[in-house]
N, C-alpha and C positions, 0 to 999 in steps of 0.2 A: 352397393345397393342395399337398403335396408328391407326388411320383411314388409315393413309398413308401406314401402313405396311399391310393393306388388300385391297389395290387397285388392281382390276382386279381379285380378288378372286371370283370364280363363284360357287364353290361347297365346302361345309363343310361335312365331314363325321364323324360320331360320334358313338363311341363303349363304353358303360358304363358297366363294370363288377364288381364283388365284390372286393372292394380296388383298382380298376384300370380303368382309363379313357383314351381313345386314341382319339385324334382329328386330322383329316387330312384336310389340306387346299389345294385345287387343283385351278390351273389357266390353262384354254385351255386344260384340260385333264392332266396336268403334276403336280406331287406332289411338292408343294412349301414349306410346312412346316408341321411338325408332332410334336405334343405336347402330351407327355406321363405323367399322373399324377398317381404315385403309392404311396398308403397310406404309410405315413411315410418318403416319399422321394420327396414331392411336394416342389416346390420353396417356399421360405420364404420371397421373395423380397416384400416389402410393409408392412410386419407385423410390429405391433408396440408393443414393449416390455418394460417391466420394468426391467431394469437390474442393477447389482451392480457393481461398479468399483473395480477390484481386483489387478490391477497394473497400475502405471503411468510410462511410459518409456520416460525418457528424450531424449535417443539416437534416438528413433524413432519418437519422438514428437507426441506420440499417447497413448491412454489407452487401457487396455484389460478389457472387460466387461463380467461378468457371465451372460449369457441370458438362461441358462439351456440347452445349446446344448453340443455336445462332445468337441468342441473347444470354448474357450472364443471368443467373438466379438471383432473386431478391430475397434477402433474410433479415427480417425486421428484429430489432433488439428483443422484443417480447418473445419471439420465437427461437431466440438463440440462447436465452438465459439458461436452459438446461444443460448446456455445455459446460457452464460453471454454476452447478446447483447451489453452491454456498453463497452466491451473490443474490441480494434480495431483488424483489420485483422493482422494475424501474431503473435498474442499472444501465447506463448509457452503453451503446455498442462498442465504444472505444475501450471500455474496460473488459469487454467479453471476447473480443476478437481482435486479431492483428493481421495485416496483409501477409500472405504466404502461408498462413496456416492451413492444414487440411483437416476436414471433418466428414464425418458421415452424417448425411442429412436426408430428410424425406420431402418429397415434392407434394405440396398440398394444392397447387393451382397449376393449370396449364399456361403456357404463353398465350398472350392475346394482344392483337392490334399493336404489334411492335414492342410490347412490354414482356420482360422476361418472366419465367415461371416463379412462383412463390415458394419458398423452401421453410422447413421448420426442423429444429433439433428434437422436437418431441415426437420421436419415432413411435409408431403404433403398428403392431402385426396383428392382423385379424384371422380368426377362425369362424367357424359356423356360430359358436356361442360366446366365444371370449375375444378380448383383446389384451395382448401383452404390451405394456409400456416400458421398455427396458431402462428409460431414464427418468421415470416418474412414478415414485413409491406409493404404496397404498393399494387398498382393494375397494373398488367402487362397483355398485350394482345399479343397473338401469332403473330410473325411477318410474319407468312404464310398467315394472314388475309390481303387481299389487300384493299387499299383505306383509306385515312387518315379520312375521314368522318365517315366510319364505325367503324374504330379503336376508334375514339373519342366518338362515340354514345355508343360502348359497355363499355369503361372506365367509362363514365358517369353513365350508368345504373348499373354498379357494385358498384359504389360509393354510389349511391342512395340506393341500396339494402343494403349495409353494414351499412349505417346510419339508415335506417328503422328497421334493425334487431338489432341495438345497438351492432354491433361487436366491441371489444376492438381495440383500435388503433394499437396494435402490430401484429394484425392479417391481413394477406394479402390475396389477390386473384389473380389468374392467369385465363384469359379466352383462353381456348384451340381453336385450329383451327376450330373445329367443332361448335364453337359458332357463327361463321359468320351468320347474320341475324336473331339471336335469340332475341326474344321479352323480354322486361323488366321484365314481369311477371315470366317468366320461369327462368330468371336468379335469380330472389329473391327466388323462390320456391327452386332451387337446392342449392343456398347459405344457406338457412334456414335448409335444410336436412344435409348439410355437417357441420354446426355450431353445430347442435343438436348432430351429431355423435361425434364431438370433446368434446363437454360437457360430453357426456356419457362416452368417453374414460378417461377424467380426473376423473370422478366420480368413475369409476372401479378401477383406478389406486391408489386413495387416500388411501384405507384400504389395498391394496394388498402388499404382501411380495415378494421381487425379488428372484430369477428370475421367471417371469411369463409372458405369452402372454396376452396383453390386447386387442388387436384387430387384425384382419386379414381380408384382402380384399376377395372379392368373388373368386370363382374358375376360372380356366383358361376359361372355356366355357362361364361363365357369363361376363367374361371381353372382350371376343371376340364378342359376339352377339350384343352389342350396335353399333359396327363399320362396321357390314357387310352391303353391298349394299342391297337395298329393294329386288332385284330379285335373291338373292343368293340362290341355292338349298341346303337344309339341309336333308341329308340322315342319318336316325337313325338305327342302327343295331339292337336295342332291345327296349323293352317296357320302360325300365328305362330311357334310353336317351330320347326317344321321349316324354315321360311325363314331363322330366325335362325341355327340350327345349319348349315344348308347354305352360307350365305354366308360364316360364319367358316371352315368347312373348306375351302371353295374357295380362300380366301386363304393359309391356314395349314397345314392337314393334309389334303390331298386323298386321302390313303390311307384317311381314315375315311369317305368319301362313299359307297361301296358298302354301308356298314352303317347308314346313315341310312334309316329307315323311317317313313312317315306312316301312322299308325294311322287305320283307317277303319271300325272296328267299331261296332256300336250302343250297346253298354254303354261307359261311361267307361273309359278305359285304366287308370287306377290301380286301379279296381274290378275290371276284367276280370283284371289281373295279380295280384290279391290283395293289393296294397300297402295299400289302405284298411284291410283286415283286420289286417295286420301293425302299422299305425300305431296302430289301436285297442288292440291287445296291448301295444304299447310304452308305453301310458299306464297300464296296470294295475300294481298294486303287485306281484302275483304272477306269475312266469313259469314255465310248466312246462318240465321238462328232460326229454330223451329218456330213455326207459327208467325214468322215475319220479322223483319228487321236484320241487322248484321253487326258484327264486330268490325271495326277498322283498326288494325295493328301497324303501328309506325315506330319501328326501332331507330332511334338516332344515338349520336355519340354518347350522350349523357344519361339517357333514360329510355325507357319504352312507353310509348303512349298508347292505351287501348280505349277506343271510344265506342260506347254501346249505343247504336242507333235503333230506337225502337220503332221507327217508321210511324205509322198511325196508331200503334197500339197504346193502351193505357200505360202510363209511365211505371207504374208499380208492377204490373204484369210484365213488362219488357224488362224491368231490372232483374227480377227473380228468375225469369226464363233465361237469362245470359250467364248466371252464375257459374254453372258447371262448365259451360263452354269456354268461359274465360280461364277457369282453372286448367282445362284440358289443352287449350291452345298454348298456355304458359309452359307447361310441361313438355308437350309434343315439339314445340319450337325450340325448346331449351333456352328459353328467355332468362335473362339474368340481370342483376343489378338493380336499380330503382324502376320499378314499374307503377305507372299511375293509370287507373282505371276511371273513366268518366261514365258512371251509370246514370241513367235517367233520374232527375231529382225526386227524392222521396221527402214529402213534408213532414210526415209523423216520424217521431224519434223512435218509436216502436218498430216501424218498418226498416228504418236505418240499422237498428240494432240486429233485427232478425237477418237482414241481408249480410252483415259482417258475419255473424254466426255461420250461415249457410256456406259463405265463401271460405270461411276458416276450416270448416268440415271438408269442404272440396279440396282444398290445398293440403290438407293433412295427408292425403294419399300420394304425395309427391315423393320423389326418390331423394330429395335434398330438403334441408330444413329451412323452409320458407317462412318468412315472418310477414304477418298481416298486421299493419301498424294502425289501420282504421282510416277515418275520414280526415283529410286535411282541412284547414280553415277555408280553403277555397271550394271544398265540397267533392274533392277527388278521392278515391280510395287508393292508399299508399301500401306498396308490397315491396319487400326486399327479398331478393331471391339470389343465394350465392351461386357463383359460376363453378359448374363442376365439369363442363366440357363445351366444345364449340356449339354454336347455334346449329340448328338442323340445317340451314342454308349453307353454312360452312362445311358441315360434314358432308352434305351432297356435293359440294363444290370439290372437296377431296375425292369423292368417289368418281366423280367425273374425270378428274385428272388421272386417277389409277386406271380407269377404263380406257383412256386415251394412250396412256403409257403402255397398257398391255396390248 
């Protein structure tokens, strides 16, 4: 979760139960994101695995890797090249891997619809401000950090830290957007922690037999907390959640402590705050729009279709009124892949350009890097959103299964 994905979030609601965690993020009273972690169904994105190659496919230019899951992981040639960095880009998979080999890999996409997870040899270890790339050399600075002088200062500080710590030349560093203004001592301390984590991963992997999980990142809550604004309200439905948040903030972000509240009302927190009602609405096909009209959301196998029905409203008014709700529903429902939005027809080029810019700004607050491609020749607005976790409907199905099992 990036800091950009939490811009404007003013409230986090947390519910921790046996085998199930629910996190609701709200902005101005509206539910923006819901994360459900059910034991056995949590996202494995970012996990580092020791896998064994079981098939090399010339036709797909990819390998299938046994990682201990129901389906083998999928490793494309472009994502495997760093296993042999001396090989040029475009080297076919058969020259990179052979059946029976074992490799440390990172999961970058979860399983979905009977397809195995997607793997990469480009391992990335994240901290609050840095990313260590053990197989990709160089120092990179987020392009969102403004000012040539600040970017040069950060690059120099990272290079000095790498030299002081004796990092091997093949290991690289990325300074995240949050690193703007960071002092050199903090950069070196975070880099030292990431380097120590990588050494520990290598040490655990050396005697291990695949398939096995070698390292997994912190849970969703611990990934969110570093990026919350310092005045974010954190409401905890239970003692387990309150204790978990408080202990983490005491160690990492004490400025959040005054904003942590243990809810003690009689009604369940998510019900009292209207979250359950908003979740139920997010599972409906039709979403009412303020001022009239509705969105009709239809996920199918190949794409997601969103129709903006303006009812009797002026088409221009209806189109602009729907922009922020379209962006909110895409994020809340965790829709992914190709998304086509049918806005009311706008005859003026200036209006179409303005709609695209407003939609782009609304999508910029998403937790994943969503691409707005603009209007198609048929007059639909085309969006590509990478899949980072199950849709909300699938998350809630896992929640129901967990509750029934409990």
